[in-house]
N, C-alpha and C positions, 0 to 999 in steps of 0.2 A: 615348491621345495621337495615334495615327494618324488617329482619327476627325476630329480638328480640322485635319488637314493636307490642303490642296487639292492637286490634280494639278499645278497651277502651282508650288506650293511645292516639291513633290517634284522636279519637273523642274529647278527652280533648284538644289536640292541636288545632283542628279546632274550638273549643269553645273559644279559646284564641284569635283568629284573629278577626278583622283586626289588624295587627301589622305594625307600620310604619317602613319602611326600607329606608336606604340611597340609593338614585339613583346616586348621584355624590358628591364627596368631593375633595377639593383642599387645601392643607396647604403650597404649594410652597416649598416643601422640596427638593430644588435644591441648587447647589453651588452658593454662593453669588458672585455677579459681572458678572455672565453670562447673556446672552440674554434669555428672556422668549421664544422666537420663537422656535418652534419645541419640547418644553418640553412636556412630556407625563406622568408625575407622577400623584399622586392622585388615585382616584378609580371611576369607573363607567362612564368614558368619552368615547366617540366614535371617538374622534379626538385629536390630539395634539394642543397646542396653536399655533395659526396663527396670526402673527403680520403684521401691516402696518408700514413701515418705520423703522422696528427693533428698536422701541422706548422703549419697556418694558424691564427692567432689574430685576434681582433678588436682592432684598434689603438685606443689612447686618442686620439680625435679624428680627424676625416676630413681629407682633402686639400681645399685650396681653389685656385681659379683665377680670374683676373680675368674679369668679365662672365659667370660661370657660377654658376647657383644650385646649391648643394650642401647635403647634409644627412647626418645619421647619423655613423657612424665610418668605418673603413676596414679592409681585410684586410691582414695582414702575414705574410710568410714570412721567418723570420730564424734558422732552425736551420742545422746544418752536417753535413757528411759524406755525406749522400745527397741525391738530387734530391727536392725537395718539390713536390707539386702538389695542387691542388683543382680539381674539375670540376663543371660544372652544364650542363644541357641546356634547350633551349626549342623552340618549334614549328618554327623554322628559317627561314632565308633561302634562297630557291630561284629560280633563273632561269626555271623553267618556270611559276611562278605570280606572280612579281613583276617589275616593270620597273626598280625602283631600290631601294636600301637604304642605310642608314648605320650606322656603328659608331663609338663613341668611348669613351675611358676616360682616367682620370688615373693617373699612375705616378710613383713616387719611390723612389730608393735612399737609405736613411737610415743614418747611422753613419759608419764609417771607409771612405768610398767610394774613397779613394785606393788601396785594395788590391783594387778590383774586378777589375782585370786583364782576362783574356780570358774571364771567366765570363759567364753569361747569366741573364736574368730578364725576365719579361714575360708576355704573354697569347698562347696558341695558340687558334686557331679550328679546330674539327673538323667533319667531316661523318661521322657515325658514328664509326668507329675511325680514320678517315683525317685526318691533319693537313693543313690547307689553308694557313694563314697564321700568321705570328708577328709580334708587335709588341712591341718593348721593347729592353733592352740585349742587343746581339748577342754571341754567343759568338765566340771566336777573333779578337777585335778590340777596339778601344777605342770602338766606335761604338754609337749608339742608332739604331734604325731598324726596318726590316721585312725579313722573309724569306718568299718565296712558295714553295709546294710544288706549285703548279698553274701552268698556262700556261707562261711562259718560265722559271720557277723562278729568280727574281732575288733578290739581296741588295742592299738600298739603305740606306745609313746616313750618319750625320753624326758626325764626330770630336768627342769630348767630352774636355775637359781634366779628368780625374778627380782629378788631383793638386792642383787648385785648392782652397784651403781652404774655399771657399764652395760647392763642387760639390754638397754634400748638401742645400743650401737649395732647390734647384730642383725644381719639380713639372713633369712633362712631360705634354702632352696630345696624344693621337692622335685625329684626326678623319678618318674614312674614308668616302668616297662611292662606292657601287657602281652601275655601269650594267650592268644584267642583260639578257641576250638568251637567249630560249628556243632560238633557232637562231643559230649563230655564236658569236663570242667575247664574253665579258663582260670588263669592265675595272673598275679602281678608281682613284681619285685620293686621295692622302693628304696631309694637312697636319700637320706636326709642329711644335709650339711649346712654349715653356717659360716659367716665371715663378718668381721668388723673392719674390713679394709685390708686385713692381712691375708695370707694364703688360707684357703678354705679348710675348715675343720670338719671331719666326718663325724657325725653324731650317731648314726645308726643305719643299718641296712636290714631290710626284712625281705626274705625270699619266699617264693611259692605261696603267696597269700591267696586263699581261695576266693574266687569270684562266682562260683556256681556255674550252672549251665546257661547258655544263651546270653552272656553278658553283653550289655551295650549301654552307651550314654550319648546324649545329644544336647545337653545343656550345662552351662557353667554358672554357678551362683556364688557371688562373694557375699559374706555375711559377717556381722558383728553383733554380739550379745548386747542387748539394751542395758543389762545390768553392769556392763563394764564401765569403770570409772570414766568420767567426762574428760579427764586429762590424757586418755589413751586413744591413739588413732591406729586403726588396722589398715596397713598399706599393702597394695597388691600390684604386681608388675610382671611383665614378660610372660604372659600365658601362651604356651605353645602346645599344640596337639597335632600329632602326625600318625600315619598308619601305613601298613603294607597291604595291598589288595590280596584277596584270596586267589590262589593259582588259576582257577577257572576263569576269573575275570581278566587276568593277565593273558591267558591263552586267547580269549576273544579279541583283546586289544591287538596282540601281535598278528593274529590271523587276519584281522581287518586291515592292518597296515600293509601286510604282504599282498593281499588281494588288490588294494588300491594301487600299489606299486606295479603289480603285474598288468593291470588294466591300462595304466598310463604308458607302460612300455609298449604294449600292443598298439595303442593309439598313436604313439610316436612313429 
């Protein structure tokens, strides 16, 4: 293939970068009713799903959201009495090697959500064993939002009327954009929206949220508070993580492609 590429073509390609590429995706395209533990579908992951207490199941049918392509089923945590989690790792988002990144997922609380109270459920992002960020139903409040364990360590949320009889119909989407800095502070901007099948409703945006220096994460954990009522299921779907490489890495890539093309041209 490279034999047919001219230097001009490769230079044009290099002029088009940086291009954002998916690092990891998960649509839970597994057989409904099975345990999530040990499942290894999706793309870009470096491990299979690892559960505590075998609590996560594959839900019958995935979540949907306006203007978003979805597929497969979803994961659900719906047991009681102990905290239930499932964890999976990938190559990682790292401020030292990438300039920007994004993370998104769909989330829903199903069942008798009027009893959700001050319990929590959502996704944690980890760096090794260190918790970095949380996105979902916040504990000790009636809010849905984010909690940071890096930078300024903030809690940002939106009040939800869980007593509303239609509260369980809503699917929430978190869209997160990271601006990464190898030196200095990294930040993120978050858009939180929801839909009950109608056009999406914007709930909140938070910009320039501090992530401190050297921000990175390489693991995703879905979690549900064991104190949450047994009639409530926390559902997770369409986890997507992408990043733009740091310019130096792109320079090495383009330089390598040009060198290979030049050698092939001489050989021809």
